[in-house]
PALOTI-146047 format. One record per atom (N, C-alpha, C): residue in one letter; x, y, z; chain; atom name; residue number from 1. Coordinates in Angstrom, 3 decimals, padded with zeros to 6 digits, always signed. Example, Ala and Ser with C-alpha at 12.3 -4.5 7.8 and 13.67 -1.06 7.14 Angstrom:
! PALOTI-146047
(A (+013.190 -005.690 +007.800) A N 1)
(A (+012.300 -004.500 +007.800) A CA 1)
(A (+013.200 -003.300 +007.800) A C 1)
(S (+012.850 -002.250 +007.080) A N 2)
(S (+013.670 -001.060 +007.140) A CA 2)
(S (+012.900 +000.030 +007.870) A C 2)
//
This chain:
! PALOTI-146047
(M (+158.201 -005.508 -073.388) A N 1)
(M (+158.427 -005.783 -074.780) A CA 1)
(M (+157.220 -006.552 -075.335) A C 1)
(T (+156.580 -006.001 -076.340) A N 2)
(T (+155.433 -006.670 -076.950) A CA 2)
(T (+155.926 -007.525 -078.107) A C 2)
(S (+155.316 -008.668 -078.279) A N 3)
(S (+155.715 -009.542 -079.371) A CA 3)
(S (+154.749 -009.370 -080.536) A C 3)
(N (+155.278 -009.548 -081.707) A N 4)
(N (+154.523 -009.394 -082.937) A CA 4)
(N (+153.698 -010.667 -083.179) A C 4)
(P (+152.372 -010.580 -083.247) A N 5)
(P (+151.553 -011.781 -083.476) A CA 5)
(P (+151.868 -012.452 -084.809) A C 5)
(Y (+152.209 -011.664 -085.826) A N 6)
(Y (+152.554 -012.240 -087.127) A CA 6)
(Y (+153.776 -013.141 -086.994) A C 6)
(T (+154.767 -012.701 -086.225) A N 7)
(T (+155.979 -013.488 -086.020) A CA 7)
(T (+155.661 -014.800 -085.313) A C 7)
(K (+154.775 -014.752 -084.329) A N 8)
(K (+154.382 -015.967 -083.619) A CA 8)
(K (+153.683 -016.950 -084.558) A C 8)
(I (+152.771 -016.446 -085.381) A N 9)
(I (+152.046 -017.298 -086.319) A CA 9)
(I (+153.017 -017.920 -087.314) A C 9)
(K (+153.912 -017.108 -087.853) A N 10)
(K (+154.894 -017.597 -088.818) A CA 10)
(K (+155.779 -018.665 -088.188) A C 10)
(S (+156.235 -018.410 -086.984) A N 11)
(S (+157.074 -019.365 -086.277) A CA 11)
(S (+156.333 -020.676 -086.035) A C 11)
(N (+155.076 -020.585 -085.615) A N 12)
(N (+154.269 -021.787 -085.391) A CA 12)
(N (+154.052 -022.568 -086.684) A C 12)
(S (+153.820 -021.858 -087.786) A N 13)
(S (+153.585 -022.560 -089.047) A CA 13)
(S (+154.851 -023.296 -089.499) A C 13)
(I (+155.997 -022.734 -089.228) A N 14)
(I (+157.258 -023.390 -089.584) A CA 14)
(I (+157.502 -024.597 -088.685) A C 14)
(M (+157.237 -024.431 -087.412) A N 15)
(M (+157.494 -025.506 -086.449) A CA 15)
(M (+156.558 -026.702 -086.649) A C 15)
(T (+155.379 -026.475 -087.191) A N 16)
(T (+154.402 -027.561 -087.352) A CA 16)
(T (+154.312 -028.078 -088.790) A C 16)
(A (+155.099 -027.527 -089.689) A N 17)
(A (+155.031 -027.908 -091.102) A CA 17)
(A (+155.720 -029.254 -091.344) A C 17)
(S (+155.198 -029.975 -092.316) A N 18)
(S (+155.830 -031.222 -092.742) A CA 18)
(S (+157.082 -030.880 -093.563) A C 18)
(P (+157.963 -031.853 -093.779) A N 19)
(P (+159.130 -031.584 -094.629) A CA 19)
(P (+158.739 -031.085 -096.021) A C 19)
(Q (+157.643 -031.630 -096.571) A N 20)
(Q (+157.192 -031.188 -097.893) A CA 20)
(Q (+156.737 -029.733 -097.857) A C 20)
(E (+156.018 -029.355 -096.796) A N 21)
(E (+155.550 -027.972 -096.657) A CA 21)
(E (+156.726 -027.022 -096.437) A C 21)
(L (+157.741 -027.459 -095.704) A N 22)
(L (+158.926 -026.623 -095.499) A CA 22)
(L (+159.648 -026.370 -096.818) A C 22)
(T (+159.722 -027.399 -097.645) A N 23)
(T (+160.341 -027.236 -098.959) A CA 23)
(T (+159.563 -026.220 -099.789) A C 23)
(L (+158.244 -026.311 -099.756) A N 24)
(L (+157.419 -025.352 -100.471) A CA 24)
(L (+157.648 -023.931 -099.939) A C 24)
(M (+157.758 -023.793 -098.628) A N 25)
(M (+158.030 -022.481 -098.022) A CA 25)
(M (+159.381 -021.926 -098.482) A C 25)
(L (+160.365 -022.805 -098.615) A N 26)
(L (+161.676 -022.353 -099.096) A CA 26)
(L (+161.591 -021.880 -100.541) A C 26)
(Y (+160.877 -022.626 -101.378) A N 27)
(Y (+160.682 -022.167 -102.761) A CA 27)
(Y (+159.978 -020.806 -102.776) A C 27)
(D (+158.938 -020.667 -101.961) A N 28)
(D (+158.222 -019.388 -101.890) A CA 28)
(D (+159.148 -018.262 -101.445) A C 28)
(G (+159.987 -018.548 -100.467) A N 29)
(G (+160.939 -017.554 -099.992) A CA 29)
(G (+161.936 -017.154 -101.062) A C 29)
(A (+162.430 -018.135 -101.802) A N 30)
(A (+163.385 -017.837 -102.867) A CA 30)
(A (+162.749 -016.943 -103.933) A C 30)
(I (+161.515 -017.235 -104.275) A N 31)
(I (+160.807 -016.410 -105.266) A CA 31)
(I (+160.587 -015.003 -104.730) A C 31)
(K (+160.158 -014.916 -103.474) A N 32)
(K (+159.911 -013.609 -102.858) A CA 32)
(K (+161.193 -012.769 -102.823) A C 32)
(F (+162.295 -013.365 -102.346) A N 33)
(F (+163.555 -012.628 -102.272) A CA 33)
(F (+164.075 -012.283 -103.663) A C 33)
(G (+163.857 -013.178 -104.628) A N 34)
(G (+164.278 -012.900 -105.995) A CA 34)
(G (+163.521 -011.719 -106.593) A C 34)
(N (+162.221 -011.682 -106.357) A N 35)
(N (+161.422 -010.548 -106.854) A CA 35)
(N (+161.828 -009.243 -106.188) A C 35)
(Q (+162.099 -009.294 -104.890) A N 36)
(Q (+162.554 -008.101 -104.180) A CA 36)
(Q (+163.920 -007.648 -104.698) A C 36)
(A (+164.793 -008.610 -105.001) A N 37)
(A (+166.117 -008.279 -105.537) A CA 37)
(A (+165.994 -007.615 -106.904) A C 37)
(K (+165.052 -008.105 -107.699) A N 38)
(K (+164.840 -007.529 -109.033) A CA 38)
(K (+164.405 -006.068 -108.925) A C 38)
(V (+163.501 -005.795 -108.006) A N 39)
(V (+163.058 -004.415 -107.790) A CA 39)
(V (+164.236 -003.560 -107.316) A C 39)
(A (+165.034 -004.088 -106.394) A N 40)
(A (+166.189 -003.347 -105.888) A CA 40)
(A (+167.192 -003.073 -107.014) A C 40)
(M (+167.365 -004.027 -107.918) A N 41)
(M (+168.264 -003.811 -109.056) A CA 41)
(M (+167.751 -002.686 -109.936) A C 41)
(M (+166.458 -002.700 -110.212) A N 42)
(M (+165.879 -001.658 -111.063) A CA 42)
(M (+165.950 -000.291 -110.383) A C 42)
(D (+165.923 -000.294 -109.033) A N 43)
(D (+166.043 +000.951 -108.274) A CA 43)
(D (+167.497 +001.352 -108.050) A C 43)
(K (+168.421 +000.546 -108.589) A N 44)
(K (+169.865 +000.792 -108.457) A CA 44)
(K (+170.344 +000.731 -106.999) A C 44)
(D (+169.650 -000.053 -106.174) A N 45)
(D (+170.063 -000.272 -104.788) A CA 45)
(D (+170.953 -001.513 -104.766) A C 45)
(I (+172.231 -001.303 -104.992) A N 46)
(I (+173.188 -002.389 -105.175) A CA 46)
(I (+173.311 -003.271 -103.938) A C 46)
(E (+173.434 -002.657 -102.789) A N 47)
(E (+173.615 -003.440 -101.561) A CA 47)
(E (+172.390 -004.312 -101.265) A C 47)
(K (+171.215 -003.718 -101.370) A N 48)
(K (+169.985 -004.461 -101.094) A CA 48)
(K (+169.807 -005.607 -102.087) A C 48)
(S (+170.026 -005.331 -103.369) A N 49)
(S (+169.862 -006.389 -104.372) A CA 49)
(S (+170.864 -007.509 -104.121) A C 49)
(H (+172.091 -007.164 -103.778) A N 50)
(H (+173.112 -008.178 -103.483) A CA 50)
(H (+172.676 -009.061 -102.314) A C 50)
(N (+172.247 -008.438 -101.229) A N 51)
(N (+171.840 -009.203 -100.041) A CA 51)
(N (+170.664 -010.131 -100.338) A C 51)
(L (+169.723 -009.662 -101.129) A N 52)
(L (+168.563 -010.484 -101.463) A CA 52)
(L (+168.929 -011.640 -102.393) A C 52)
(V (+169.782 -011.385 -103.372) A N 53)
(V (+170.232 -012.463 -104.255) A CA 53)
(V (+170.994 -013.510 -103.443) A C 53)
(M (+171.772 -013.069 -102.474) A N 54)
(M (+172.513 -014.016 -101.633) A CA 54)
(M (+171.561 -014.895 -100.821) A C 54)
(R (+170.434 -014.356 -100.434) A N 55)
(R (+169.433 -015.166 -099.721) A CA 55)
(R (+168.856 -016.239 -100.642) A C 55)
(V (+168.575 -015.857 -101.877) A N 56)
(V (+168.069 -016.834 -102.843) A CA 56)
(V (+169.128 -017.917 -103.074) A C 56)
(L (+170.371 -017.498 -103.247) A N 57)
(L (+171.456 -018.456 -103.446) A CA 57)
(L (+171.577 -019.422 -102.273) A C 57)
(A (+171.422 -018.918 -101.057) A N 58)
(A (+171.513 -019.774 -099.876) A CA 58)
(A (+170.426 -020.857 -099.899) A C 58)
(I (+169.248 -020.497 -100.330) A N 59)
(I (+168.155 -021.476 -100.419) A CA 59)
(I (+168.467 -022.523 -101.483) A C 59)
(I (+168.932 -022.086 -102.639) A N 60)
(I (+169.254 -023.018 -103.722) A CA 60)
(I (+170.403 -023.936 -103.293) A C 60)
(E (+171.383 -023.392 -102.613) A N 61)
(E (+172.494 -024.218 -102.119) A CA 61)
(E (+172.009 -025.253 -101.110) A C 61)
(E (+171.052 -024.881 -100.281) A N 62)
(E (+170.484 -025.836 -099.328) A CA 62)
(E (+169.784 -026.970 -100.073) A C 62)
(F (+169.056 -026.642 -101.127) A N 63)
(F (+168.424 -027.677 -101.937) A CA 63)
(F (+169.476 -028.611 -102.538) A C 63)
(Q (+170.570 -028.036 -103.021) A N 64)
(Q (+171.634 -028.848 -103.609) A CA 64)
(Q (+172.251 -029.786 -102.578) A C 64)
(L (+172.501 -029.280 -101.400) A N 65)
(L (+173.157 -030.070 -100.360) A CA 65)
(L (+172.293 -031.200 -099.827) A C 65)
(T (+170.983 -031.046 -099.913) A N 66)
(T (+170.096 -032.040 -099.313) A CA 66)
(T (+169.494 -033.013 -100.321) A C 66)
(L (+169.959 -032.974 -101.562) A N 67)
(L (+169.458 -033.917 -102.562) A CA 67)
(L (+169.867 -035.339 -102.193) A C 67)
(D (+168.933 -036.256 -102.303) A N 68)
(D (+169.221 -037.678 -102.102) A CA 68)
(D (+169.621 -038.242 -103.458) A C 68)
(K (+170.907 -038.469 -103.632) A N 69)
(K (+171.437 -038.852 -104.948) A CA 69)
(K (+171.176 -040.309 -105.305) A C 69)
(S (+170.459 -041.013 -104.451) A N 70)
(S (+170.125 -042.394 -104.789) A CA 70)
(S (+168.957 -042.460 -105.775) A C 70)
(Y (+168.351 -041.325 -106.081) A N 71)
(Y (+167.254 -041.263 -107.050) A CA 71)
(Y (+167.735 -040.597 -108.327) A C 71)
(E (+167.283 -041.110 -109.472) A N 72)
(E (+167.683 -040.561 -110.768) A CA 72)
(E (+167.306 -039.099 -110.916) A C 72)
(V (+166.161 -038.709 -110.365) A N 73)
(V (+165.688 -037.333 -110.489) A CA 73)
(V (+166.667 -036.344 -109.846) A C 73)
(A (+167.457 -036.809 -108.910) A N 74)
(A (+168.407 -035.927 -108.228) A CA 74)
(A (+169.445 -035.367 -109.189) A C 74)
(T (+169.840 -036.150 -110.178) A N 75)
(T (+170.832 -035.679 -111.148) A CA 75)
(T (+170.293 -034.486 -111.926) A C 75)
(G (+169.060 -034.596 -112.389) A N 76)
(G (+168.445 -033.487 -113.113) A CA 76)
(G (+168.255 -032.266 -112.240) A C 76)
(L (+167.822 -032.493 -111.001) A N 77)
(L (+167.644 -031.370 -110.075) A CA 77)
(L (+168.975 -030.700 -109.761) A C 77)
(E (+170.007 -031.509 -109.588) A N 78)
(E (+171.328 -030.953 -109.298) A CA 78)
(E (+171.803 -030.053 -110.435) A C 78)
(L (+171.607 -030.506 -111.671) A N 79)
(L (+171.983 -029.687 -112.828) A CA 79)
(L (+171.153 -028.409 -112.890) A C 79)
(M (+169.862 -028.518 -112.598) A N 80)
(M (+168.985 -027.347 -112.613) A CA 80)
(M (+169.409 -026.350 -111.529) A C 80)
(Y (+169.650 -026.848 -110.325) A N 81)
(Y (+170.081 -025.965 -109.234) A CA 81)
(Y (+171.418 -025.303 -109.557) A C 81)
(D (+172.321 -026.053 -110.189) A N 82)
(D (+173.616 -025.485 -110.569) A CA 82)
(D (+173.421 -024.361 -111.586) A C 82)
(Y (+172.562 -024.583 -112.563) A N 83)
(Y (+172.292 -023.558 -113.576) A CA 83)
(Y (+171.675 -022.315 -112.931) A C 83)
(I (+170.715 -022.529 -112.051) A N 84)
(I (+170.062 -021.410 -111.363) A CA 84)
(I (+171.091 -020.632 -110.552) A C 84)
(S (+171.966 -021.339 -109.846) A N 85)
(S (+172.998 -020.678 -109.044) A CA 85)
(S (+173.904 -019.816 -109.906) A C 85)
(R (+174.316 -020.366 -111.047) A N 86)
(R (+175.185 -019.589 -111.940) A CA 86)
(R (+174.475 -018.352 -112.476) A C 86)
(K (+173.194 -018.501 -112.835) A N 87)
(K (+172.420 -017.351 -113.322) A CA 87)
(K (+172.267 -016.296 -112.225) A C 87)
(L (+172.015 -016.742 -110.999) A N 88)
(L (+171.875 -015.808 -109.882) A CA 88)
(L (+173.178 -015.046 -109.656) A C 88)
(M (+174.293 -015.757 -109.675) A N 89)
(M (+175.586 -015.094 -109.459) A CA 89)
(M (+175.897 -014.105 -110.576) A C 89)
(E (+175.620 -014.514 -111.812) A N 90)
(E (+175.867 -013.628 -112.949) A CA 90)
(E (+174.961 -012.403 -112.897) A C 90)
(A (+173.689 -012.617 -112.562) A N 91)
(A (+172.759 -011.488 -112.443) A CA 91)
(A (+173.200 -010.555 -111.331) A C 91)
(N (+173.720 -011.125 -110.251) A N 92)
(N (+174.177 -010.309 -109.132) A CA 92)
(N (+175.399 -009.477 -109.519) A C 92)
(L (+176.302 -010.069 -110.278) A N 93)
(L (+177.498 -009.341 -110.705) A CA 93)
(L (+177.179 -008.241 -111.705) A C 93)
(T (+176.296 -008.530 -112.639) A N 94)
(T (+175.989 -007.567 -113.704) A CA 94)
(T (+174.814 -006.661 -113.360) A C 94)
(K (+174.100 -007.012 -112.279) A N 95)
(K (+172.879 -006.295 -111.865) A CA 95)
(K (+171.875 -006.250 -113.007) A C 95)
(D (+171.692 -007.426 -113.615) A N 96)
(D (+170.789 -007.576 -114.754) A CA 96)
(D (+169.464 -008.176 -114.289) A C 96)
(P (+168.402 -007.361 -114.201) A N 97)
(P (+167.110 -007.872 -113.745) A CA 97)
(P (+166.509 -008.944 -114.657) A C 97)
(E (+166.787 -008.882 -115.955) A N 98)
(E (+166.254 -009.890 -116.873) A CA 98)
(E (+166.879 -011.258 -116.611) A C 98)
(M (+168.163 -011.276 -116.345) A N 99)
(M (+168.843 -012.524 -116.030) A CA 99)
(M (+168.328 -013.079 -114.697) A C 99)
(L (+168.093 -012.195 -113.763) A N 100)
(L (+167.541 -012.604 -112.474) A CA 100)
(L (+166.138 -013.182 -112.668) A C 100)
(E (+165.357 -012.574 -113.523) A N 101)
(E (+164.003 -013.074 -113.796) A CA 101)
(E (+164.044 -014.473 -114.403) A C 101)
(E (+165.042 -014.745 -115.230) A N 102)
(E (+165.184 -016.087 -115.797) A CA 102)
(E (+165.376 -017.115 -114.676) A C 102)
(A (+166.248 -016.797 -113.719) A N 103)
(A (+166.488 -017.709 -112.593) A CA 103)
(A (+165.223 -017.870 -111.755) A C 103)
(I (+164.537 -016.770 -111.495) A N 104)
(I (+163.294 -016.819 -110.710) A CA 104)
(I (+162.245 -017.669 -111.435) A C 104)
(G (+162.202 -017.562 -112.754) A N 105)
(G (+161.256 -018.361 -113.536) A CA 105)
(G (+161.482 -019.856 -113.353) A C 105)
(F (+162.742 -020.273 -113.341) A N 106)
(F (+163.045 -021.689 -113.116) A CA 106)
(F (+162.666 -022.110 -111.699) A C 106)
(I (+162.921 -021.239 -110.733) A N 107)
(I (+162.550 -021.542 -109.348) A CA 107)
(I (+161.033 -021.658 -109.242) A C 107)
(R (+160.327 -020.764 -109.912) A N 108)
(R (+158.862 -020.797 -109.909) A CA 108)
(R (+158.348 -022.111 -110.513) A C 108)
(D (+158.965 -022.556 -111.599) A N 109)
(D (+158.567 -023.825 -112.218) A CA 109)
(D (+158.798 -025.000 -111.265) A C 109)
(L (+159.945 -025.007 -110.588) A N 110)
(L (+160.242 -026.068 -109.628) A CA 110)
(L (+159.245 -026.047 -108.478) A C 110)
(R (+158.917 -024.855 -108.028) A N 111)
(R (+157.952 -024.705 -106.929) A CA 111)
(R (+156.581 -025.240 -107.334) A C 111)
(N (+156.149 -024.893 -108.533) A N 112)
(N (+154.840 -025.345 -108.993) A CA 112)
(N (+154.805 -026.859 -109.159) A C 112)
(T (+155.884 -027.432 -109.638) A N 113)
(T (+155.972 -028.884 -109.767) A CA 113)
(T (+155.919 -029.538 -108.395) A C 113)
(W (+156.634 -028.958 -107.445) A N 114)
(W (+156.630 -029.480 -106.068) A CA 114)
(W (+155.225 -029.427 -105.475) A C 114)
(K (+154.542 -028.307 -105.670) A N 115)
(K (+153.183 -028.139 -105.158) A CA 115)
(K (+152.246 -029.176 -105.778) A C 115)
(E (+152.393 -029.410 -107.069) A N 116)
(E (+151.554 -030.397 -107.747) A CA 116)
(E (+151.824 -031.801 -107.191) A C 116)
(A (+153.078 -032.122 -106.949) A N 117)
(A (+153.420 -033.431 -106.376) A CA 117)
(A (+152.810 -033.586 -104.990) A C 117)
(M (+152.819 -032.513 -104.214) A N 118)
(M (+152.201 -032.558 -102.882) A CA 118)
(M (+150.700 -032.823 -103.000) A C 118)
(Q (+150.044 -032.165 -103.947) A N 119)
(Q (+148.604 -032.348 -104.127) A CA 119)
(Q (+148.287 -033.763 -104.586) A C 119)
(L (+149.093 -034.306 -105.476) A N 120)
(L (+148.889 -035.683 -105.924) A CA 120)
(L (+149.044 -036.660 -104.766) A C 120)
(T (+149.995 -036.389 -103.903) A N 121)
(T (+150.214 -037.245 -102.743) A CA 121)
(T (+149.010 -037.206 -101.814) A C 121)
(K (+148.465 -036.022 -101.591) A N 122)
(K (+147.287 -035.892 -100.724) A CA 122)
(K (+146.076 -036.601 -101.310) A C 122)
(Q (+145.972 -036.631 -102.642) A N 123)
(Q (+144.851 -037.289 -103.309) A CA 123)
(Q (+145.036 -038.800 -103.373) A C 123)
(G (+146.205 -039.275 -102.991) A N 124)
(G (+146.467 -040.704 -103.022) A CA 124)
(G (+146.893 -041.221 -104.370) A C 124)
(A (+147.029 -040.318 -105.336) A N 125)
(A (+147.431 -040.746 -106.675) A CA 125)
(A (+148.926 -040.600 -106.867) A C 125)
(G (+149.624 -040.230 -105.831) A N 126)
(G (+151.039 -039.908 -105.986) A CA 126)
(G (+151.967 -041.093 -105.852) A C 126)
(T (+152.204 -041.780 -106.960) A N 127)
(T (+153.208 -042.828 -106.959) A CA 127)
(T (+154.171 -042.586 -108.097) A C 127)
(S (+155.400 -042.989 -107.871) A N 128)
(S (+156.425 -042.845 -108.893) A CA 128)
(S (+156.322 -044.021 -109.858) A C 128)
(P (+157.085 -043.978 -110.961) A N 129)
(P (+157.071 -045.115 -111.881) A CA 129)
(P (+157.501 -046.417 -111.203) A C 129)
(T (+158.270 -046.322 -110.121) A N 130)
(T (+158.712 -047.522 -109.415) A CA 130)
(T (+157.674 -047.985 -108.404) A C 130)
(G (+156.580 -047.227 -108.262) A N 131)
(G (+155.520 -047.592 -107.332) A CA 131)
(G (+155.686 -046.987 -105.954) A C 131)
(E (+156.784 -046.260 -105.729) A N 132)
(E (+156.997 -045.644 -104.423) A CA 132)
(E (+156.181 -044.363 -104.341) A C 132)
(S (+155.652 -044.080 -103.160) A N 133)
(S (+154.817 -042.889 -103.026) A CA 133)
(S (+155.665 -041.633 -103.173) A C 133)
(I (+155.047 -040.592 -103.720) A N 134)
(I (+155.738 -039.317 -103.894) A CA 134)
(I (+156.146 -038.757 -102.543) A C 134)
(S (+155.338 -038.960 -101.505) A N 135)
(S (+155.704 -038.426 -100.199) A CA 135)
(S (+157.000 -039.039 -099.712) A C 135)
(N (+157.246 -040.318 -099.990) A N 136)
(N (+158.524 -040.925 -099.634) A CA 136)
(N (+159.660 -040.329 -100.447) A C 136)
(L (+159.432 -040.144 -101.733) A N 137)
(L (+160.464 -039.578 -102.583) A CA 137)
(L (+160.782 -038.141 -102.210) A C 137)
(T (+159.729 -037.347 -101.936) A N 138)
(T (+159.964 -035.953 -101.620) A CA 138)
(T (+160.664 -035.796 -100.283) A C 138)
(T (+160.370 -036.658 -099.325) A N 139)
(T (+161.064 -036.598 -098.040) A CA 139)
(T (+162.532 -036.925 -098.249) A C 139)
(K (+162.821 -037.904 -099.079) A N 140)
(K (+164.203 -038.296 -099.338) A CA 140)
(K (+164.916 -037.269 -100.186) A C 140)
(A (+164.188 -036.553 -101.062) A N 141)
(A (+164.807 -035.577 -101.951) A CA 141)
(A (+165.275 -034.338 -101.218) A C 141)
(Q (+164.851 -034.177 -099.978) A N 142)
(Q (+165.258 -032.999 -099.230) A CA 142)
(Q (+166.583 -033.262 -098.631) A C 142)
//
């Protein structure tokens, strides 16, 4: 049995990633699965689109479950994740690619914000209004 080198590389990147990088990977995965679901919806592949939307929902639910509610930002994120989840479920029921794109757009915005926070942290400029480093906040927000 030969092993796929791509699978080994992917597995290694996941195993060695920081919590912040794993969160970014999850956002990327949600966007990827959402885009694939949109294509499947347009192709009228109901089963495939359903399975892909469910993968996106699973990622969003994981984000919801791991929010550290001791931070004010968690309330806003929780509301955003709830809205995204409802849009995903509605898009899945109606097979509406435009509604799905709306949810993907919000996920993309969250991903870009997360990426920017990671970059600020690496530059050493990443502190919250309370003076706590973004890396501490992002680790707790997971």
